C-alpha positions in Angstrom: 131.7 80.7 113.4 134.0 83.3 115.0 137.0 81.8 113.1 135.5 82.7 109.7 134.8 86.2 110.8 131.1 86.0 111.8 130.4 88.8 114.3 126.8 88.1 115.4 124.2 85.5 115.8 120.4 85.7 115.3 119.1 83.2 117.8 115.7 81.5 117.7 114.1 81.0 121.1 111.5 78.2 121.0 108.5 80.0 122.6 106.6 76.9 124.0 109.8 75.7 125.6 110.7 79.0 127.2 107.1 79.7 128.3 105.3 76.3 128.6 102.5 77.8 130.8 100.9 81.3 130.8 102.1 81.8 134.4 105.8 80.8 134.1 109.0 81.2 132.1 111.3 78.2 132.3 114.3 78.9 134.6 116.2 76.0 132.9 115.9 77.7 129.5 116.8 81.1 130.9 120.0 79.5 132.3 120.8 78.0 129.0 120.3 81.4 127.4 122.6 83.0 130.0 125.2 80.4 129.1 124.8 81.0 125.4 125.3 84.8 125.9 128.5 84.1 127.8 129.8 81.8 125.1 129.0 84.3 122.4 130.8 87.0 124.3 133.9 84.8 124.7 134.1 84.4 121.0 133.3 88.0 120.0 129.8 87.4 118.9 126.9 89.8 119.4 123.5 88.3 119.7 120.0 89.2 118.5 117.2 87.2 120.2 114.0 86.2 118.5 111.5 85.3 121.3 108.3 84.6 119.4 109.4 81.6 117.4 106.7 81.0 116.4 107.6 79.8 113.0 110.9 78.0 112.2 112.2 75.7 109.4 108.7 74.8 108.2 107.1 74.2 111.6 104.9 76.4 113.9 106.1 76.4 117.5 103.3 77.9 119.5 102.4 77.3 123.2 99.4 75.0 123.7 96.0 76.7 123.2 97.4 79.6 121.1 96.5 79.9 117.4 98.4 82.1 115.0 95.8 84.8 114.9 95.8 84.9 118.8 99.3 86.1 118.8 98.1 89.4 117.2 94.5 89.7 118.4 94.2 88.2 121.9 94.6 90.6 124.9 95.4 87.5 127.1 98.1 86.3 124.8 99.6 89.9 124.6 99.8 89.9 128.4 101.5 86.5 128.3 104.0 87.8 125.6 104.8 90.7 127.9 105.7 88.4 130.8 107.9 86.3 128.4 109.8 89.3 127.0 110.3 90.7 130.5 111.9 87.4 131.7 114.1 87.1 128.6 115.2 90.7 128.8 116.1 90.4 132.5 118.6 87.6 131.5 119.9 89.1 128.3 120.3 92.7 129.4 123.0 91.6 131.8 125.3 90.8 128.8 127.1 93.5 126.8 126.8 91.5 123.6 123.0 91.6 123.6 122.1 93.7 120.5 118.3 93.6 120.9 115.2 91.8 119.9 113.9 90.6 116.6 110.3 90.2 117.8 110.0 86.8 116.2 110.9 84.8 113.1 108.6 85.5 110.1 105.6 86.1 112.4 103.4 87.0 109.4 103.4 83.3 108.5 101.3 82.7 111.6 98.4 84.8 110.4 98.8 85.7 106.7 95.1 86.7 106.4 95.3 89.2 109.2 94.3 92.7 108.2 97.5 94.7 108.0 96.1 97.4 110.2 95.7 94.8 113.0 99.3 93.6 112.4 100.6 97.2 112.5 98.7 97.9 115.7 100.1 94.8 117.4 103.7 95.8 116.4 103.2 99.3 117.5 101.8 98.2 120.9 104.6 95.7 121.6 107.5 98.0 120.5 105.9 100.9 122.4 105.8 98.8 125.6 109.3 97.3 125.0 111.3 100.4 123.9 111.5 102.1 127.3 112.9 98.9 128.7 115.6 98.3 126.1 118.3 100.7 127.2 118.8 101.8 123.6 119.1 98.3 122.1 117.5 97.5 118.8 114.0 96.3 118.0 113.3 94.8 114.6 110.6 92.6 113.0 112.0 89.7 110.9 109.1 89.2 108.5 109.4 87.0 105.4 108.8 88.3 101.8 105.0 88.2 101.9 104.4 91.7 103.3 106.7 93.1 100.6 105.2 91.0 97.8 101.6 90.6 98.8 100.8 93.2 101.4 100.0 90.6 104.1 99.9 91.0 107.9 102.0 94.3 108.1 102.1 97.1 105.6 105.1 99.1 104.1 104.4 102.2 106.2 104.7 100.2 109.4 107.7 98.1 108.4 109.8 101.2 107.6 108.6 103.4 110.4 108.1 101.2 113.6 111.5 99.5 113.9 115.2 100.4 114.2 116.2 98.7 111.0 114.3 97.4 108.0 114.8 93.6 107.6 114.4 91.6 104.4 114.3 87.8 103.9 115.5 87.2 100.3 114.9 83.5 99.6 115.1 82.5 95.9 112.7 79.6 96.1 109.9 81.1 98.3 109.8 84.3 96.3 109.4 82.3 93.1 112.8 83.4 91.7 113.5 79.8 90.9 110.5 79.7 88.6 112.2 82.4 86.5 115.7 80.9 86.3 118.4 78.9 88.2 120.1 79.8 91.5 122.9 81.6 89.6 120.5 83.5 87.3 119.5 87.2 87.6 116.2 86.9 89.6 117.9 84.9 92.4 121.2 86.8 92.4 119.6 90.3 92.3 116.7 89.6 94.8 118.5 91.0 97.9 119.6 94.1 96.0 116.0 94.7 94.7 114.4 94.4 98.1 117.2 96.6 99.6 116.5 99.3 97.0 112.7 99.0 97.6 113.3 99.6 101.4 115.6 102.5 100.8 113.0 104.0 98.4 110.3 103.7 101.1 112.6 105.2 103.7 113.4 108.2 101.5 109.7 108.8 100.9 109.2 108.9 104.7 112.3 111.1 105.3 113.9 108.3 107.3 117.5 107.1 107.5 117.7 103.5 108.7 120.0 100.7 107.8 118.7 97.8 105.7 119.5 94.3 107.0 119.5 91.3 104.7 118.5 89.2 107.6 117.9 85.9 105.8 119.4 84.8 102.6 120.5 81.3 101.8 120.3 78.3 99.5 119.7 74.5 99.5 121.8 72.0 97.6 118.5 71.0 96.0 118.4 74.3 94.2 121.8 74.3 92.5 125.3 72.9 92.3 128.1 73.9 94.6 129.3 76.4 92.0 125.8 77.9 91.5 125.5 78.2 95.3 128.7 80.2 95.4 127.6 82.4 92.5 124.4 83.1 94.4 126.1 84.0 97.7 128.7 86.2 96.0 126.2 88.0 93.8 123.6 88.5 96.5 126.2 90.3 98.7 127.9 92.3 96.0 124.7 93.6 94.5 123.0 94.3 97.8 126.1 96.2 99.1 125.9 98.4 96.1 122.2 98.9 96.7 122.9 100.1 100.2 122.5 97.0 102.5 124.6 97.3 105.6 124.1 94.0 107.6 124.0 90.5 106.3 123.0 87.2 108.1 123.2 83.9 106.2 120.7 81.3 107.0 122.0 79.4 108.7 125.1 78.5 110.7 124.8 74.7 110.6 123.2 71.9 108.6 120.5 69.8 110.4 121.3 66.2 111.3 119.2 63.9 109.0 118.1 61.8 112.0 115.5 64.5 112.4 112.5 64.9 110.1 112.3 68.1 108.1 111.5 69.1 104.5 114.5 67.9 102.5 115.5 71.4 101.5 116.1 72.3 105.2 119.0 69.9 105.8 122.0 71.5 104.1 121.4 75.3 104.5 124.3 75.8 106.8 127.8 77.2 106.5 129.0 74.2 108.5 128.1 70.5 108.5 126.0 69.1 111.3 129.3 67.9 112.9 130.9 71.3 112.7 133.1 71.2 109.6 133.2 74.3 107.4 131.7 73.8 103.9 133.0 75.6 100.7 130.3 78.3 101.3 131.9 79.0 104.7 135.2 79.8 103.1 133.5 82.2 100.6 131.5 83.8 103.4 134.8 84.4 105.2 136.2 86.1 102.1 133.2 88.3 101.7 133.4 89.3 105.4 137.0 90.3 104.9 136.2 92.2 101.8 133.3 94.2 103.1 133.6 94.5 106.8 135.3 97.8 106.8 133.6 99.2 103.7 130.6 101.4 103.5 127.4 100.4 101.7 127.1 102.3 98.4 123.4 103.0 98.1 123.5 103.9 94.5 120.2 105.3 93.3 119.8 104.0 89.8 116.2 102.7 89.7 113.0 104.6 89.9 110.2 102.8 91.8 107.9 105.7 91.2 105.6 107.5 93.6 103.9 105.7 96.5 104.5 102.2 95.3 102.6 99.6 97.4 101.4 96.0 96.6 97.8 95.0 96.5 96.8 92.7 99.3 96.4 89.2 97.9 94.4 86.3 99.4 96.0 83.3 101.1 96.5 80.3 98.7 97.8 76.8 99.1 101.7 76.6 99.0 101.9 75.3 95.4 99.6 78.1 94.2 101.3 80.8 96.3 104.6 80.4 94.3 102.7 81.1 91.1 100.7 83.9 92.7 104.0 85.7 93.6 104.6 86.2 89.9 101.4 88.1 89.5 101.9 90.7 92.3 102.7 94.3 91.8 106.0 93.9 93.5 107.0 91.1 91.1 106.1 93.2 88.1 108.3 96.0 89.4 111.0 93.4 90.1 110.8 92.3 86.4 111.2 95.9 85.4 114.2 96.2 87.7 115.8 93.0 86.3 115.5 94.5 82.7 117.9 97.3 83.8 120.6 95.0 85.3 
């Protein structure tokens, strides 16, 4: 990873492995984390840690006895989370390459029907408790697209105000872009830029100046040819840089070995094969890093979202209906207007 110019990792900690019991955090896993931090430093890699995972590659990884809604609404679970973060922080803070915490991976997926006010309060409480302990390191919340498209779990005001950067996950399939064209067509290629401009619009309305992090973008070989994948990667970065995005993190570093059972789309999302060989996308990613590393995000302001734009909260539907529902949201209608200007 370092050899192609990657300068940071976003690392998922599997919550039930690190905290298998309410009263304990695994010393073995903390030692492995300590080793990982050392290895990252040796290769010039800064590290963001995501402790509440939570949700990962199509599976929920929750400790026994905890349901998704408990993460946000149970006082006992909040106390357990505090002990977990405290233990991880004690290990990570000893390392100069520890950038901060992403509270968890797409936590909104755990409780999509949660009232956003409850989600906001949970985020405020956790960051309020954590921030004095962080020594100036970053706190972000790596939600997926649903809060932006469907107003679920957290609202816009909270997402742009409560954290040190605004994160977006710009997946062409799960946002339904692939229902409106191929991987190399405008909806997929412009998605990161659209969400970046939306975040910058919301920040300006609040008088805030924070960076926008394209924290997850990626593509499966099931969604397009090798050439289409490269068009998607190149276009996503080029357009989002012009829109004002500052950080980028491809999902993910490595393919998953097919001896494990996952949804077929999960196996080949990496820059490297499962046995550590760079794929063509890794070479393009290297070129993009070289091209943009020392440049500034442009942040051109050429689209009018209008007023206090916010999505209506939509109800939770089965997965196959959710993709179609995306196309009916306020955010998607604004996205269509945006695409007409590109």
